[in-house]
ZAGU-108452 format. One record per atom (N, C-alpha, C): x, y, z; residue number from 1; atom name. Coordinates in Angstrom, 2 decimals, decimal comma. Layout:
REM ZAGU-108452
+---------+---------+---------+-----+-------+
|       x |       y |       z | num | atome |
+---------+---------+---------+-----+-------+
|       X |       Y |       Z | NUM |    CA |
...
+---------+---------+---------+-----+-------+
This chain:
REM ZAGU-108452
+---------+---------+---------+-----+-------+
|       x |       y |       z | num | atome |
+---------+---------+---------+-----+-------+
|  121,89 |  110,74 |   91,56 |   1 |     N |
|  121,65 |  112,02 |   90,89 |   1 |    CA |
|  122,97 |  112,52 |   90,31 |   1 |     C |
|  122,94 |  112,95 |   89,08 |   2 |     N |
|  124,17 |  113,44 |   88,43 |   2 |    CA |
|  124,42 |  114,90 |   88,83 |   2 |     C |
|  125,65 |  115,18 |   89,25 |   3 |     N |
|  126,05 |  116,54 |   89,63 |   3 |    CA |
|  126,04 |  117,43 |   88,39 |   3 |     C |
|  125,43 |  118,60 |   88,48 |   4 |     N |
|  125,36 |  119,50 |   87,32 |   4 |    CA |
|  126,68 |  120,25 |   87,11 |   4 |     C |
|  127,57 |  120,20 |   88,10 |   5 |     N |
|  128,86 |  120,89 |   88,00 |   5 |    CA |
|  129,91 |  120,02 |   87,32 |   5 |     C |
|  130,07 |  118,76 |   87,82 |   6 |     N |
|  131,15 |  117,91 |   87,29 |   6 |    CA |
|  130,65 |  116,63 |   86,61 |   6 |     C |
|  129,36 |  116,30 |   86,77 |   7 |     N |
|  128,80 |  115,13 |   86,12 |   7 |    CA |
|  128,93 |  113,83 |   86,90 |   7 |     C |
|  129,49 |  113,89 |   88,09 |   8 |     N |
|  129,67 |  112,70 |   88,91 |   8 |    CA |
|  128,31 |  112,17 |   89,39 |   8 |     C |
|  128,22 |  110,85 |   89,52 |   9 |     N |
|  127,00 |  110,23 |   90,02 |   9 |    CA |
|  127,05 |  109,97 |   91,53 |   9 |     C |
|  128,14 |  110,36 |   92,16 |  10 |     N |
|  128,29 |  110,13 |   93,60 |  10 |    CA |
|  127,93 |  111,40 |   94,35 |  10 |     C |
|  126,86 |  111,31 |   95,14 |  11 |     N |
|  126,45 |  112,45 |   95,95 |  11 |    CA |
|  125,93 |  111,95 |   97,28 |  11 |     C |
|  125,65 |  112,90 |   98,15 |  12 |     N |
|  125,12 |  112,56 |   99,47 |  12 |    CA |
|  124,01 |  113,55 |   99,80 |  12 |     C |
|  122,90 |  113,03 |  100,32 |  13 |     N |
|  121,79 |  113,89 |  100,74 |  13 |    CA |
|  122,14 |  114,44 |  102,12 |  13 |     C |
|  122,12 |  115,79 |  102,23 |  14 |     N |
|  122,46 |  116,40 |  103,52 |  14 |    CA |
|  121,25 |  116,97 |  104,24 |  14 |     C |
|  120,12 |  117,11 |  103,52 |  15 |     N |
|  118,90 |  117,61 |  104,16 |  15 |    CA |
|  117,70 |  117,23 |  103,30 |  15 |     C |
|  116,62 |  116,79 |  103,95 |  16 |     N |
|  115,36 |  116,48 |  103,26 |  16 |    CA |
|  114,23 |  117,16 |  103,99 |  16 |     C |
|  113,35 |  117,78 |  103,23 |  17 |     N |
|  112,18 |  118,44 |  103,82 |  17 |    CA |
|  110,95 |  118,16 |  102,97 |  17 |     C |
|  109,83 |  118,00 |  103,64 |  18 |     N |
|  108,56 |  117,78 |  102,97 |  18 |    CA |
|  107,93 |  119,13 |  102,66 |  18 |     C |
|  107,25 |  119,25 |  101,52 |  19 |     N |
|  106,55 |  120,50 |  101,20 |  19 |    CA |
|  105,35 |  120,66 |  102,13 |  19 |     C |
|  104,76 |  121,85 |  102,12 |  20 |     N |
|  103,62 |  122,12 |  103,00 |  20 |    CA |
|  102,46 |  121,17 |  102,77 |  20 |     C |
|  102,18 |  120,89 |  101,50 |  21 |     N |
|  101,04 |  120,02 |  101,19 |  21 |    CA |
|  101,39 |  118,54 |  101,20 |  21 |     C |
|  102,67 |  118,21 |  101,43 |  22 |     N |
|  103,08 |  116,83 |  101,56 |  22 |    CA |
|  103,22 |  116,06 |  100,26 |  22 |     C |
|  103,21 |  116,75 |   99,13 |  23 |     N |
|  103,29 |  116,06 |   97,83 |  23 |    CA |
|  104,69 |  116,07 |   97,23 |  23 |     C |
|  105,59 |  116,89 |   97,78 |  24 |     N |
|  106,93 |  117,03 |   97,22 |  24 |    CA |
|  107,97 |  116,95 |   98,33 |  24 |     C |
|  109,10 |  116,32 |   98,04 |  25 |     N |
|  110,21 |  116,29 |   98,98 |  25 |    CA |
|  111,36 |  117,08 |   98,38 |  25 |     C |
|  111,87 |  118,04 |   99,15 |  26 |     N |
|  113,01 |  118,86 |   98,73 |  26 |    CA |
|  114,26 |  118,25 |   99,36 |  26 |     C |
|  115,28 |  117,98 |   98,54 |  27 |     N |
|  116,51 |  117,39 |   99,06 |  27 |    CA |
|  117,71 |  118,27 |   98,72 |  27 |     C |
|  118,52 |  118,58 |   99,72 |  28 |     N |
|  119,80 |  119,27 |   99,51 |  28 |    CA |
|  120,86 |  118,18 |   99,39 |  28 |     C |
|  121,66 |  118,28 |   98,34 |  29 |     N |
|  122,67 |  117,27 |   98,07 |  29 |    CA |
|  124,04 |  117,93 |   97,95 |  29 |     C |
|  125,07 |  117,13 |   98,18 |  30 |     N |
|  126,44 |  117,58 |   97,97 |  30 |    CA |
|  127,15 |  116,52 |   97,13 |  30 |     C |
|  127,82 |  116,98 |   96,11 |  31 |     N |
|  128,59 |  116,09 |   95,24 |  31 |    CA |
|  129,84 |  115,64 |   95,99 |  31 |     C |
|  130,10 |  114,34 |   96,03 |  32 |     N |
|  131,26 |  113,82 |   96,74 |  32 |    CA |
|  132,56 |  114,01 |   95,95 |  32 |     C |
|  132,44 |  114,33 |   94,66 |  33 |     N |
|  133,63 |  114,53 |   93,82 |  33 |    CA |
|  134,13 |  115,96 |   93,87 |  33 |     C |
|  133,19 |  116,94 |   93,80 |  34 |     N |
|  133,63 |  118,35 |   93,71 |  34 |    CA |
|  133,08 |  119,25 |   94,82 |  34 |     C |
|  132,31 |  118,69 |   95,75 |  35 |     N |
|  131,72 |  119,41 |   96,87 |  35 |    CA |
|  130,67 |  120,47 |   96,47 |  35 |     C |
|  130,17 |  120,40 |   95,23 |  36 |     N |
|  129,12 |  121,32 |   94,78 |  36 |    CA |
|  127,81 |  120,94 |   95,47 |  36 |     C |
|  127,07 |  121,94 |   95,95 |  37 |     N |
|  125,78 |  121,70 |   96,60 |  37 |    CA |
|  124,65 |  122,10 |   95,66 |  37 |     C |
|  123,61 |  121,27 |   95,65 |  38 |     N |
|  122,47 |  121,55 |   94,78 |  38 |    CA |
|  121,20 |  120,98 |   95,41 |  38 |     C |
|  120,06 |  121,43 |   94,89 |  39 |     N |
|  118,76 |  121,03 |   95,42 |  39 |    CA |
|  118,00 |  120,24 |   94,36 |  39 |     C |
|  117,35 |  119,16 |   94,81 |  40 |     N |
|  116,48 |  118,40 |   93,92 |  40 |    CA |
|  115,11 |  118,31 |   94,57 |  40 |     C |
|  114,10 |  118,10 |   93,74 |  41 |     N |
|  112,73 |  117,95 |   94,21 |  41 |    CA |
|  112,21 |  116,61 |   93,74 |  41 |     C |
|  111,56 |  115,90 |   94,64 |  42 |     N |
|  111,05 |  114,58 |   94,33 |  42 |    CA |
|  109,54 |  114,57 |   94,55 |  42 |     C |
|  108,81 |  114,04 |   93,58 |  43 |     N |
|  107,36 |  113,91 |   93,75 |  43 |    CA |
|  106,87 |  112,67 |   93,03 |  43 |     C |
|  105,71 |  112,21 |   93,42 |  44 |     N |
|  105,13 |  111,02 |   92,82 |  44 |    CA |
|  104,69 |  111,35 |   91,40 |  44 |     C |
|  105,05 |  110,49 |   90,48 |  45 |     N |
|  104,65 |  110,68 |   89,09 |  45 |    CA |
|  103,34 |  109,93 |   88,86 |  45 |     C |
|  102,33 |  110,67 |   88,53 |  46 |     N |
|  101,04 |  110,07 |   88,25 |  46 |    CA |
|  100,98 |  109,66 |   86,79 |  46 |     C |
|  100,25 |  108,58 |   86,55 |  47 |     N |
|  100,02 |  108,22 |   85,16 |  47 |    CA |
|   99,08 |  109,25 |   84,56 |  47 |     C |
|   99,28 |  109,56 |   83,33 |  48 |     N |
|   98,46 |  110,57 |   82,67 |  48 |    CA |
|   97,08 |  110,01 |   82,37 |  48 |     C |
|   96,07 |  110,61 |   82,97 |  49 |     N |
|   94,70 |  110,17 |   82,72 |  49 |    CA |
|   94,25 |  110,65 |   81,34 |  49 |     C |
|   93,51 |  109,81 |   80,66 |  50 |     N |
|   92,91 |  110,15 |   79,38 |  50 |    CA |
|   91,41 |  110,36 |   79,61 |  50 |     C |
|   90,88 |  111,43 |   79,06 |  51 |     N |
|   89,45 |  111,69 |   79,14 |  51 |    CA |
|   88,80 |  111,08 |   77,90 |  51 |     C |
|   87,77 |  110,27 |   78,11 |  52 |     N |
|   87,03 |  109,68 |   77,00 |  52 |    CA |
|   85,81 |  110,56 |   76,78 |  52 |     C |
|   85,80 |  111,25 |   75,64 |  53 |     N |
|   84,71 |  112,17 |   75,30 |  53 |    CA |
|   83,45 |  111,40 |   74,90 |  53 |     C |
|   82,34 |  112,12 |   74,79 |  54 |     N |
|   81,07 |  111,49 |   74,40 |  54 |    CA |
|   81,14 |  110,81 |   73,04 |  54 |     C |
|   81,92 |  111,40 |   72,13 |  55 |     N |
|   82,02 |  110,83 |   70,78 |  55 |    CA |
|   83,06 |  109,71 |   70,70 |  55 |     C |
|   83,68 |  109,34 |   71,84 |  56 |     N |
|   84,63 |  108,24 |   71,88 |  56 |    CA |
|   86,09 |  108,65 |   71,71 |  56 |     C |
|   86,34 |  109,92 |   71,37 |  57 |     N |
|   87,73 |  110,36 |   71,23 |  57 |    CA |
|   88,36 |  110,49 |   72,62 |  57 |     C |
|   89,68 |  110,43 |   72,64 |  58 |     N |
|   90,41 |  110,52 |   73,89 |  58 |    CA |
|   91,40 |  111,68 |   73,83 |  58 |     C |
|   91,57 |  112,33 |   74,99 |  59 |     N |
|   92,60 |  113,37 |   75,10 |  59 |    CA |
|   93,10 |  113,37 |   76,54 |  59 |     C |
|   94,28 |  113,91 |   76,75 |  60 |     N |
|   94,84 |  113,99 |   78,09 |  60 |    CA |
|   93,98 |  114,92 |   78,95 |  60 |     C |
|   93,87 |  114,57 |   80,22 |  61 |     N |
|   93,08 |  115,42 |   81,11 |  61 |    CA |
|   93,76 |  116,78 |   81,21 |  61 |     C |
|   92,98 |  117,84 |   81,17 |  62 |     N |
|   93,51 |  119,19 |   81,13 |  62 |    CA |
|   93,18 |  119,90 |   82,43 |  62 |     C |
|   94,17 |  120,03 |   83,29 |  63 |     N |
|   94,01 |  120,69 |   84,59 |  63 |    CA |
|   93,52 |  122,13 |   84,41 |  63 |     C |
|   94,09 |  122,82 |   83,42 |  64 |     N |
|   93,74 |  124,22 |   83,17 |  64 |    CA |
|   92,26 |  124,37 |   82,78 |  64 |     C |
|   91,75 |  123,42 |   82,04 |  65 |     N |
|   90,34 |  123,48 |   81,62 |  65 |    CA |
|   89,41 |  123,40 |   82,84 |  65 |     C |
|   89,73 |  122,51 |   83,76 |  66 |     N |
|   88,94 |  122,39 |   84,99 |  66 |    CA |
|   89,05 |  123,68 |   85,80 |  66 |     C |
|   90,28 |  124,21 |   85,91 |  67 |     N |
|   90,51 |  125,44 |   86,67 |  67 |    CA |
|   89,74 |  126,61 |   86,07 |  67 |     C |
|   89,78 |  126,74 |   84,72 |  68 |     N |
|   89,06 |  127,84 |   84,06 |  68 |    CA |
|   87,56 |  127,75 |   84,30 |  68 |     C |
|   87,01 |  126,52 |   84,32 |  69 |     N |
|   85,59 |  126,35 |   84,60 |  69 |    CA |
|   85,24 |  126,81 |   86,01 |  69 |     C |
|   86,10 |  126,49 |   86,97 |  70 |     N |
|   85,88 |  126,94 |   88,35 |  70 |    CA |
|   86,00 |  128,45 |   88,47 |  70 |     C |
|   86,99 |  129,02 |   87,81 |  71 |     N |
|   87,19 |  130,47 |   87,86 |  71 |    CA |
|   85,98 |  131,19 |   87,25 |  71 |     C |
|   85,50 |  130,70 |   86,14 |  72 |     N |
|   84,34 |  131,31 |   85,48 |  72 |    CA |
|   83,11 |  131,26 |   86,38 |  72 |     C |
|   82,89 |  130,12 |   87,03 |  73 |     N |
|   81,73 |  129,99 |   87,92 |  73 |    CA |
|   81,85 |  130,89 |   89,14 |  73 |     C |
|   83,07 |  131,12 |   89,60 |  74 |     N |
|   83,29 |  131,92 |   90,82 |  74 |    CA |
|   83,59 |  133,38 |   90,53 |  74 |     C |
|   83,41 |  133,79 |   89,27 |  75 |     N |
|   83,67 |  135,18 |   88,89 |  75 |    CA |
|   82,87 |  136,14 |   89,76 |  75 |     C |
|   83,56 |  137,16 |   90,29 |  76 |     N |
|   82,96 |  138,18 |   91,15 |  76 |    CA |
|   82,36 |  137,60 |   92,43 |  76 |     C |
|   82,90 |  136,49 |   92,89 |  77 |     N |
|   82,49 |  135,88 |   94,15 |  77 |    CA |
|   83,69 |  135,91 |   95,09 |  77 |     C |
|   83,45 |  135,90 |   96,41 |  78 |     N |
|   84,56 |  135,98 |   97,36 |  78 |    CA |
|   85,27 |  134,64 |   97,55 |  78 |     C |
|   85,86 |  134,14 |   96,47 |  79 |     N |
|   86,56 |  132,86 |   96,51 |  79 |    CA |
|   87,99 |  133,09 |   96,02 |  79 |     C |
|   88,97 |  132,67 |   96,81 |  80 |     N |
|   90,37 |  132,91 |   96,44 |  80 |    CA |
|   90,83 |  131,94 |   95,36 |  80 |     C |
|   91,79 |  132,37 |   94,58 |  81 |     N |
|   92,37 |  131,53 |   93,54 |  81 |    CA |
|   93,06 |  130,32 |   94,17 |  81 |     C |
|   93,61 |  130,52 |   95,37 |  82 |     N |
|   94,26 |  129,42 |   96,07 |  82 |    CA |
|   93,25 |  128,31 |   96,40 |  82 |     C |
|   92,05 |  128,71 |   96,80 |  83 |     N |
|   91,01 |  127,73 |   97,11 |  83 |    CA |
|   90,59 |  126,97 |   95,86 |  83 |     C |
|   90,50 |  127,67 |   94,74 |  84 |     N |
|   90,14 |  127,02 |   93,48 |  84 |    CA |
|   91,25 |  126,07 |   93,02 |  84 |     C |
|   92,49 |  126,47 |   93,23 |  85 |     N |
|   93,62 |  125,62 |   92,88 |  85 |    CA |
|   93,60 |  124,33 |   93,70 |  85 |     C |
|   93,31 |  124,47 |   95,00 |  86 |     N |
|   93,19 |  123,27 |   95,86 |  86 |    CA |
|   92,05 |  122,39 |   95,40 |  86 |     C |
|   90,94 |  123,02 |   95,01 |  87 |     N |
|   89,78 |  122,25 |   94,54 |  87 |    CA |
|   90,13 |  121,43 |   93,30 |  87 |     C |
|   90,89 |  122,01 |   92,38 |  88 |     N |
|   91,31 |  121,28 |   91,18 |  88 |    CA |
|   92,18 |  120,09 |   91,58 |  88 |     C |
|   93,10 |  120,30 |   92,51 |  89 |     N |
|   93,96 |  119,21 |   92,97 |  89 |    CA |
|   93,13 |  118,09 |   93,60 |  89 |     C |
|   92,11 |  118,48 |   94,39 |  90 |     N |
|   91,24 |  117,48 |   95,03 |  90 |    CA |
|   90,44 |  116,70 |   93,98 |  90 |     C |
|   89,94 |  117,41 |   92,98 |  91 |     N |
|   89,18 |  116,75 |   91,90 |  91 |    CA |
|   90,07 |  115,77 |   91,15 |  91 |     C |
|   91,28 |  116,21 |   90,80 |  92 |     N |
|   92,21 |  115,34 |   90,08 |  92 |    CA |
|   92,61 |  114,13 |   90,92 |  92 |     C |
|   92,80 |  114,34 |   92,22 |  93 |     N |
|   93,15 |  113,22 |   93,11 |  93 |    CA |
|   92,02 |  112,20 |   93,14 |  93 |     C |
|   90,76 |  112,69 |   93,20 |  94 |     N |
|   89,60 |  111,79 |   93,19 |  94 |    CA |
|   89,53 |  111,02 |   91,88 |  94 |     C |
|   89,78 |  111,70 |   90,77 |  95 |     N |
|   89,73 |  111,05 |   89,47 |  95 |    CA |
|   90,82 |  109,98 |   89,35 |  95 |     C |
|   92,01 |  110,29 |   89,86 |  96 |     N |
|   93,11 |  109,31 |   89,82 |  96 |    CA |
|   92,78 |  108,12 |   90,71 |  96 |     C |
|   92,10 |  108,38 |   91,83 |  97 |     N |
|   91,75 |  107,30 |   92,74 |  97 |    CA |
|   90,67 |  106,40 |   92,14 |  97 |     C |
|   89,72 |  107,00 |   91,44 |  98 |     N |
|   88,59 |  106,25 |   90,89 |  98 |    CA |
|   88,90 |  105,54 |   89,58 |  98 |     C |
|   89,85 |  106,04 |   88,80 |  99 |     N |
|   90,12 |  105,51 |   87,46 |  99 |    CA |
|   91,62 |  105,28 |   87,29 |  99 |     C |
|   91,96 |  104,21 |   86,61 | 100 |     N |
|   93,37 |  103,89 |   86,42 | 100 |    CA |
|   94,01 |  104,66 |   85,27 | 100 |     C |
|   93,43 |  104,58 |   84,09 | 101 |     N |
|   94,05 |  105,23 |   82,94 | 101 |    CA |
|   93,08 |  106,12 |   82,16 | 101 |     C |
|   91,78 |  105,79 |   82,18 | 102 |     N |
|   90,80 |  106,56 |   81,42 | 102 |    CA |
|   89,63 |  106,97 |   82,32 | 102 |     C |
|   89,14 |  108,16 |   82,08 | 103 |     N |
|   88,00 |  108,67 |   82,83 | 103 |    CA |
|   86,96 |  109,18 |   81,84 | 103 |     C |
|   85,70 |  108,75 |   81,98 | 104 |     N |
|   84,68 |  109,29 |   81,08 | 104 |    CA |
|   84,44 |  110,77 |   81,38 | 104 |     C |
|   84,25 |  111,56 |   80,35 | 105 |     N |
|   84,04 |  113,00 |   80,55 | 105 |    CA |
|   82,81 |  113,26 |   81,41 | 105 |     C |
|   81,86 |  112,35 |   81,39 | 106 |     N |
|   80,63 |  112,53 |   82,17 | 106 |    CA |
|   80,87 |  112,44 |   83,68 | 106 |     C |
|   82,02 |  111,93 |   84,12 | 107 |     N |
|   82,27 |  111,84 |   85,56 | 107 |    CA |
|   83,02 |  113,05 |   86,11 | 107 |     C |
|   83,52 |  113,92 |   85,23 | 108 |     N |
|   84,26 |  115,10 |   85,69 | 108 |    CA |
|   83,31 |  116,18 |   86,17 | 108 |     C |
|   82,27 |  116,47 |   85,40 | 109 |     N |
|   81,31 |  117,52 |   85,76 | 109 |    CA |
|   80,71 |  117,34 |   87,14 | 109 |     C |
|   80,21 |  116,15 |   87,50 | 110 |     N |
|   79,65 |  115,97 |   88,85 | 110 |    CA |
|   80,66 |  116,21 |   89,97 | 110 |     C |
|   81,92 |  115,87 |   89,75 | 111 |     N |
|   82,93 |  116,12 |   90,77 | 111 |    CA |
|   83,17 |  117,63 |   90,93 | 111 |     C |
|   83,17 |  118,34 |   89,80 | 112 |     N |
|   83,32 |  119,80 |   89,85 | 112 |    CA |
|   82,12 |  120,42 |   90,56 | 112 |     C |
|   80,92 |  119,94 |   90,24 | 113 |     N |
|   79,72 |  120,47 |   90,90 | 113 |    CA |
|   79,76 |  120,23 |   92,40 | 113 |     C |
|   80,21 |  119,06 |   92,80 | 114 |     N |
|   80,30 |  118,73 |   94,23 | 114 |    CA |
|   81,26 |  119,68 |   94,95 | 114 |     C |
|   82,41 |  119,96 |   94,34 | 115 |     N |
|   83,38 |  120,89 |   94,94 | 115 |    CA |
|   82,80 |  122,29 |   95,02 | 115 |     C |
|   82,15 |  122,74 |   93,94 | 116 |     N |
|   81,56 |  124,08 |   93,95 | 116 |    CA |
|   80,45 |  124,19 |   94,99 | 116 |     C |
|   79,72 |  123,11 |   95,21 | 117 |     N |
|   78,66 |  123,12 |   96,22 | 117 |    CA |
|   79,27 |  123,38 |   97,59 | 117 |     C |
|   80,47 |  122,84 |   97,86 | 118 |     N |
|   81,16 |  123,08 |   99,12 | 118 |    CA |
|   81,70 |  124,50 |   99,21 | 118 |     C |
|   82,17 |  125,03 |   98,09 | 119 |     N |
|   82,87 |  126,32 |   98,09 | 119 |    CA |
|   81,92 |  127,51 |   98,11 | 119 |     C |
|   80,96 |  127,54 |   97,17 | 120 |     N |
|   80,10 |  128,71 |   97,03 | 120 |    CA |
|   78,80 |  128,32 |   96,33 | 120 |     C |
|   77,64 |  128,50 |   96,99 | 121 |     N |
|   76,38 |  128,08 |   96,37 | 121 |    CA |
|   76,02 |  128,84 |   95,09 | 121 |     C |
|   76,37 |  130,11 |   95,01 | 122 |     N |
|   76,06 |  130,88 |   93,79 | 122 |    CA |
|   76,89 |  130,36 |   92,62 | 122 |     C |
|   78,17 |  130,10 |   92,87 | 123 |     N |
|   79,03 |  129,55 |   91,83 | 123 |    CA |
|   78,54 |  128,17 |   91,41 | 123 |     C |
|   78,05 |  127,41 |   92,37 | 124 |     N |
|   77,50 |  126,09 |   92,08 | 124 |    CA |
|   76,33 |  126,19 |   91,11 | 124 |     C |
|   75,39 |  127,10 |   91,38 | 125 |     N |
|   74,21 |  127,27 |   90,51 | 125 |    CA |
|   74,64 |  127,74 |   89,12 | 125 |     C |
|   75,62 |  128,64 |   89,06 | 126 |     N |
|   76,12 |  129,10 |   87,76 | 126 |    CA |
|   76,66 |  127,93 |   86,95 | 126 |     C |
|   77,49 |  127,12 |   87,59 | 127 |     N |
|   78,11 |  125,99 |   86,89 | 127 |    CA |
|   77,05 |  124,98 |   86,45 | 127 |     C |
|   76,13 |  124,66 |   87,35 | 128 |     N |
|   75,08 |  123,68 |   87,05 | 128 |    CA |
|   74,23 |  124,16 |   85,88 | 128 |     C |
|   73,93 |  125,46 |   85,83 | 129 |     N |
|   73,09 |  125,98 |   84,76 | 129 |    CA |
|   73,73 |  125,79 |   83,39 | 129 |     C |
|   75,05 |  125,89 |   83,33 | 130 |     N |
|   75,74 |  125,68 |   82,06 | 130 |    CA |
|   75,92 |  124,19 |   81,80 | 130 |     C |
|   76,32 |  123,44 |   82,83 | 131 |     N |
|   76,59 |  122,01 |   82,68 | 131 |    CA |
|   75,33 |  121,24 |   82,26 | 131 |     C |
|   74,22 |  121,56 |   82,89 | 132 |     N |
|   72,97 |  120,86 |   82,57 | 132 |    CA |
|   72,18 |  121,55 |   81,46 | 132 |     C |
|   72,69 |  122,64 |   80,96 | 133 |     N |
|   72,08 |  123,39 |   79,86 | 133 |    CA |
|   70,61 |  123,73 |   80,14 | 133 |     C |
|   70,40 |  124,51 |   81,23 | 134 |     N |
|   69,05 |  124,94 |   81,58 | 134 |    CA |
|   68,43 |  125,72 |   80,43 | 134 |     C |
|   67,15 |  125,43 |   80,16 | 135 |     N |
|   66,44 |  126,11 |   79,07 | 135 |    CA |
|   65,48 |  127,18 |   79,56 | 135 |     C |
|   65,00 |  127,02 |   80,79 | 136 |     N |
|   64,06 |  128,03 |   81,29 | 136 |    CA |
|   64,32 |  128,34 |   82,75 | 136 |     C |
|   63,64 |  129,39 |   83,22 | 137 |     N |
|   63,82 |  129,87 |   84,59 | 137 |    CA |
|   63,34 |  128,83 |   85,60 | 137 |     C |
|   62,35 |  128,04 |   85,24 | 138 |     N |
|   61,84 |  127,01 |   86,15 | 138 |    CA |
|   62,91 |  126,04 |   86,60 | 138 |     C |
|   63,82 |  125,69 |   85,69 | 139 |     N |
|   64,91 |  124,79 |   86,06 | 139 |    CA |
|   65,85 |  125,44 |   87,07 | 139 |     C |
|   66,10 |  126,75 |   86,90 | 140 |     N |
|   66,90 |  127,49 |   87,88 | 140 |    CA |
|   66,22 |  127,43 |   89,24 | 140 |     C |
|   64,93 |  127,73 |   89,27 | 141 |     N |
|   64,19 |  127,77 |   90,53 | 141 |    CA |
|   64,21 |  126,41 |   91,21 | 141 |     C |
|   63,99 |  125,34 |   90,46 | 142 |     N |
|   64,02 |  124,00 |   91,05 | 142 |    CA |
|   65,39 |  123,66 |   91,62 | 142 |     C |
|   66,45 |  124,06 |   90,92 | 143 |     N |
|   67,81 |  123,77 |   91,41 | 143 |    CA |
|   68,10 |  124,56 |   92,68 | 143 |     C |
|   67,67 |  125,81 |   92,74 | 144 |     N |
|   67,88 |  126,63 |   93,93 | 144 |    CA |
|   67,08 |  126,08 |   95,11 | 144 |     C |
|   65,84 |  125,64 |   94,85 | 145 |     N |
|   65,04 |  125,03 |   95,92 | 145 |    CA |
|   65,70 |  123,75 |   96,42 | 145 |     C |
|   66,23 |  122,96 |   95,53 | 146 |     N |
|   66,92 |  121,73 |   95,93 | 146 |    CA |
|   68,18 |  122,08 |   96,73 | 146 |     C |
|   68,86 |  123,15 |   96,36 | 147 |     N |
|   70,04 |  123,60 |   97,08 | 147 |    CA |
|   69,67 |  124,02 |   98,49 | 147 |     C |
|   68,55 |  124,73 |   98,64 | 148 |     N |
|   68,09 |  125,17 |   99,96 | 148 |    CA |
|   67,74 |  123,98 |  100,85 | 148 |     C |
|   67,08 |  122,96 |  100,30 | 149 |     N |
|   66,72 |  121,80 |  101,12 | 149 |    CA |
|   67,96 |  121,01 |  101,51 | 149 |     C |
|   68,95 |  120,92 |  100,62 | 150 |     N |
|   70,20 |  120,23 |  100,98 | 150 |    CA |
|   70,92 |  120,99 |  102,07 | 150 |     C |
|   70,94 |  122,32 |  101,99 | 151 |     N |
|   71,62 |  123,12 |  103,00 | 151 |    CA |
|   70,95 |  122,99 |  104,36 | 151 |     C |
|   69,62 |  122,91 |  104,38 | 152 |     N |
|   68,92 |  122,83 |  105,66 | 152 |    CA |
|   69,04 |  121,45 |  106,29 | 152 |     C |
|   69,37 |  120,43 |  105,49 | 153 |     N |
|   69,53 |  119,07 |  106,01 | 153 |    CA |
|   70,95 |  118,73 |  106,40 | 153 |     C |
|   71,85 |  119,70 |  106,40 | 154 |     N |
|   73,25 |  119,44 |  106,72 | 154 |    CA |
|   73,36 |  118,90 |  108,14 | 154 |     C |
|   73,88 |  117,66 |  108,31 | 155 |     N |
|   73,95 |  117,07 |  109,64 | 155 |    CA |
|   74,95 |  117,74 |  110,56 | 155 |     C |
|   75,92 |  118,49 |  110,01 | 156 |     N |
|   76,92 |  119,16 |  110,81 | 156 |    CA |
|   76,46 |  120,52 |  111,32 | 156 |     C |
|   75,34 |  120,99 |  110,79 | 157 |     N |
|   74,84 |  122,30 |  111,19 | 157 |    CA |
|   74,08 |  122,18 |  112,50 | 157 |     C |
|   74,38 |  123,06 |  113,44 | 158 |     N |
|   73,72 |  123,05 |  114,74 | 158 |    CA |
|   72,30 |  123,58 |  114,60 | 158 |     C |
|   71,42 |  123,07 |  115,42 | 159 |     N |
|   70,06 |  123,60 |  115,46 | 159 |    CA |
|   70,05 |  124,81 |  116,37 | 159 |     C |
|   69,51 |  125,90 |  115,86 | 160 |     N |
|   69,47 |  127,13 |  116,65 | 160 |    CA |
|   68,18 |  127,24 |  117,45 | 160 |     C |
|   67,13 |  126,63 |  116,99 | 161 |     N |
|   65,84 |  126,74 |  117,66 | 161 |    CA |
|   65,28 |  125,35 |  117,93 | 161 |     C |
|   64,56 |  125,24 |  119,03 | 162 |     N |
|   63,89 |  123,97 |  119,33 | 162 |    CA |
|   62,60 |  123,93 |  118,54 | 162 |     C |
|   62,28 |  122,76 |  118,05 | 163 |     N |
|   61,07 |  122,64 |  117,26 | 163 |    CA |
|   59,93 |  122,16 |  118,11 | 163 |     C |
+---------+---------+---------+-----+-------+
C-alpha cells in the first residue's frame, strides 16, 4: 500500500479488524519511511453482474432499483430500512451465487418476492400485484388465499391446538 504522506510502498499492518457483517476488513497501517499512520479497508471485489432484459438488451445490475422496489412495497409498513438493505444484500448474494456474469431479469423478481414473503405479507402482496400485473380483484383474492395456506403449512410453526 502506498503511503499517502510520503509515497513509500513500505508499510506494516499494526491492527486488523473484521466488520460486523464480515464483508470488510479494516487495517491500521504505519509507513516504515515516515511513521505516518493510516487506515485501509479491504473487501472482496465482485464481478459486475449484467441483467439481460426481455428484449435482449443488457445493463449493469442496479442495487438501488431493487431497494426502491422493496421500499415501495413496504411503504407505511413496520419494516426498517436496515432490514430492507439487508434483504437487497441477500438477494444480490443469491444472484452472484447462481449466475457468473449475466442474470435474466425474470429471475430477479421471484427472489424479491421470496424475501418480501419472509419480511411482510402485505408488502409481498403489493409487490406481487405489480410484478404479475393483476387485472382483477379475483387474482388478489387467490394470491391472499395462497398466502394463507402457505403460512398455515409452515413447518417451524408450533401447533397450538390438538386436532
